[in-house]
C-alpha positions as a Markdown table, in Angstrom:
| # | Residue | x | y | z |
|---|---|---|---|---|
| 1 | Met | -16.3 | 63.9 | -49.1 |
| 2 | Lys | -17.8 | 60.5 | -49.2 |
| 3 | Gly | -19.7 | 59.7 | -52.4 |
| 4 | Leu | -18.2 | 62.5 | -54.4 |
| 5 | Gly | -15.9 | 62.0 | -57.4 |
| 6 | Val | -12.4 | 63.5 | -57.5 |
| 7 | Arg | -13.5 | 66.4 | -59.7 |
| 8 | His | -16.3 | 67.4 | -57.3 |
| 9 | Thr | -14.0 | 67.0 | -54.3 |
| 10 | Val | -11.5 | 69.3 | -55.8 |
| 11 | Leu | -14.2 | 71.9 | -56.7 |
| 12 | Leu | -15.5 | 71.8 | -53.2 |
| 13 | Ala | -12.0 | 72.3 | -51.8 |
| 14 | Val | -11.7 | 75.5 | -54.0 |
| 15 | Leu | -15.1 | 76.8 | -52.8 |
| 16 | Ala | -15.0 | 75.7 | -49.2 |
| 17 | Asp | -13.4 | 78.9 | -47.9 |
| 18 | Lys | -15.8 | 81.3 | -49.7 |
| 19 | Pro | -18.5 | 83.0 | -47.7 |
| 20 | Val | -21.9 | 81.4 | -48.3 |
| 21 | Leu | -25.5 | 82.4 | -47.6 |
| 22 | Ile | -27.7 | 79.4 | -47.0 |
| 23 | Val | -31.4 | 80.2 | -47.1 |
| 24 | Trp | -33.3 | 77.1 | -46.1 |
| 25 | Gly | -37.0 | 76.2 | -46.1 |
| 26 | Leu | -37.8 | 74.2 | -43.1 |
| 27 | Arg | -40.8 | 72.6 | -44.8 |
| 28 | Asp | -38.8 | 71.3 | -47.8 |
| 29 | Phe | -39.9 | 67.8 | -48.7 |
| 30 | Ala | -36.7 | 67.0 | -50.7 |
| 31 | Phe | -33.9 | 68.6 | -48.7 |
| 32 | Gln | -34.1 | 68.3 | -45.0 |
| 33 | Glu | -31.9 | 68.9 | -42.0 |
| 34 | Pro | -29.1 | 66.4 | -42.8 |
| 35 | Glu | -28.5 | 68.1 | -46.2 |
| 36 | Arg | -28.5 | 71.5 | -44.6 |
| 37 | Leu | -26.0 | 70.4 | -41.9 |
| 38 | Arg | -23.8 | 68.9 | -44.7 |
| 39 | Phe | -23.7 | 72.3 | -46.5 |
| 40 | Glu | -22.9 | 74.0 | -43.2 |
| 41 | Arg | -20.0 | 71.6 | -42.6 |
| 42 | Val | -18.7 | 72.0 | -46.2 |
| 43 | Phe | -18.9 | 75.8 | -46.0 |
| 44 | Pro | -17.6 | 76.9 | -42.6 |
| 45 | Arg | -18.0 | 80.6 | -43.5 |
| 46 | His | -21.7 | 80.2 | -43.9 |
| 47 | Arg | -24.6 | 82.2 | -42.6 |
| 48 | Thr | -27.8 | 80.2 | -42.5 |
| 49 | Val | -31.3 | 81.7 | -42.6 |
| 50 | Leu | -34.1 | 79.3 | -41.8 |
| 51 | Leu | -37.5 | 80.0 | -43.3 |
| 52 | Ala | -40.1 | 78.4 | -41.1 |
| 53 | Arg | -43.0 | 78.8 | -43.5 |
| 54 | Ala | -41.1 | 77.8 | -46.7 |
| 55 | Gly | -40.9 | 74.5 | -48.4 |
| 56 | His | -38.9 | 73.5 | -51.5 |
| 57 | Phe | -39.7 | 76.6 | -53.6 |
| 58 | Ile | -38.5 | 79.2 | -51.2 |
| 59 | Gln | -38.2 | 81.9 | -53.9 |
| 60 | Glu | -41.9 | 81.6 | -54.6 |
| 61 | Glu | -43.0 | 81.1 | -51.0 |
| 62 | Gln | -41.0 | 83.7 | -49.1 |
| 63 | Pro | -39.4 | 86.1 | -51.6 |
| 64 | Asp | -39.4 | 89.1 | -49.2 |
| 65 | Glu | -37.5 | 87.1 | -46.5 |
| 66 | Ile | -34.9 | 85.9 | -49.1 |
| 67 | Arg | -34.4 | 89.5 | -50.2 |
| 68 | Ala | -34.0 | 90.6 | -46.6 |
| 69 | Ala | -31.5 | 87.9 | -46.0 |
| 70 | Val | -29.4 | 88.8 | -49.0 |
| 71 | Met | -29.6 | 92.5 | -48.3 |
| 72 | Thr | -28.3 | 91.9 | -44.7 |
| 73 | Trp | -25.7 | 89.3 | -45.6 |
| 74 | Tyr | -24.1 | 90.9 | -48.6 |
| 75 | Pro | -23.2 | 94.4 | -47.2 |
| 76 | Ser | -21.8 | 92.7 | -44.0 |
| 77 | Leu | -19.6 | 90.6 | -46.3 |
| 78 | Cys | -18.4 | 93.7 | -48.2 |
| 79 | Arg | -17.5 | 95.5 | -44.9 |
| 80 | Arg | -15.1 | 92.6 | -43.9 |
| 81 | Gln | -12.9 | 92.9 | -47.0 |
């Protein structure tokens, strides 16, 4: 990937095929849509949950929604294996 060193590129290649849950605050002032789209491209086996009322500190702003996302995603991941 552009802008990454060799070490980071190798690490991303190792992780790229792993399942990933992306929980994203839509009101984040630091990480916005371009960054989220990049994560989604890097990790093709992703599931994305968008939190409309969360900003940068999603774990403080919407903890129940994060818990629900994990509790839904993780068991579905276990069933596939």
